[in-house]
C-alpha positions in Angstrom: 119.3 109.7 110.8 116.4 111.7 109.3 112.9 111.3 110.6 110.4 109.2 108.6 108.3 112.3 108.0 111.2 114.1 106.4 111.9 111.1 104.1 108.3 111.1 103.0 108.2 114.7 102.0 107.2 115.0 98.4 106.3 111.3 98.2 102.9 112.0 96.7 104.4 114.1 93.9 106.9 111.3 93.2 104.2 108.7 93.0 102.1 110.9 90.7 105.1 111.4 88.4 105.8 107.7 88.4 102.2 106.9 87.5 102.1 109.5 84.7 105.3 108.1 83.2 104.1 104.5 83.5 100.9 105.4 81.6 103.0 106.8 78.7 104.8 103.4 78.2 103.7 101.3 75.2 103.0 97.6 75.7 106.4 96.8 74.2 108.2 99.2 76.6 106.3 97.8 79.6 107.2 94.3 78.7 110.8 95.3 78.2 110.8 97.0 81.7 109.3 93.9 83.2 111.9 91.6 81.6 114.7 93.8 83.0 113.2 93.6 86.5 112.8 89.9 86.1 116.4 89.4 85.1 117.6 91.7 87.9 115.7 90.0 90.7 115.5 86.4 89.3 118.1 85.0 91.8 116.3 86.6 94.7 113.0 85.2 93.5 114.5 81.8 93.3 116.1 82.0 96.7 112.8 83.0 98.3 110.5 80.7 96.3 109.9 78.4 99.3 108.8 81.3 101.4 106.8 83.4 99.0 106.2 81.1 95.9 102.6 80.4 96.6 101.8 84.0 97.3 103.4 85.0 94.0 101.5 82.4 92.1 98.2 83.6 93.6 99.1 87.2 92.8 100.0 86.2 89.2 96.6 84.4 88.8 94.8 87.4 90.1 96.7 89.7 87.7 95.9 87.3 84.8 92.2 87.3 85.7 92.2 91.1 85.9 93.9 91.4 82.5 91.4 88.9 81.0 88.4 91.0 82.4 90.0 94.1 81.0 90.4 92.5 77.6 86.8 91.3 77.6 85.6 94.8 78.7 87.6 96.4 75.9 86.1 93.9 73.4 82.6 94.7 74.5 83.1 98.5 74.8 85.7 99.2 72.2 
C-alpha cells in the first residue's frame, strides 16, 4: 500500500485543474452535472437521510442564502 504522501502528490495541480474546468461551465452545464450527480447518489442520500438529513438541509439553506446575496450583489454592481 502506498503512503498517503505519495497519493497526495500533484493534488494541488489536480484541484487547480478541476477549479479551472468548473469555472468554464455554463449555468446549463452546471445544472446538468448536478442532476447527474443527484441521480447517481439519490439512493444513498435517501438511505442516509436519517443520519445526515438535517445537515444537508442546513447546507442547502446556506447555499441558497449565498446565491441570493450573490444575485443581489450582481444586481447592484452589474
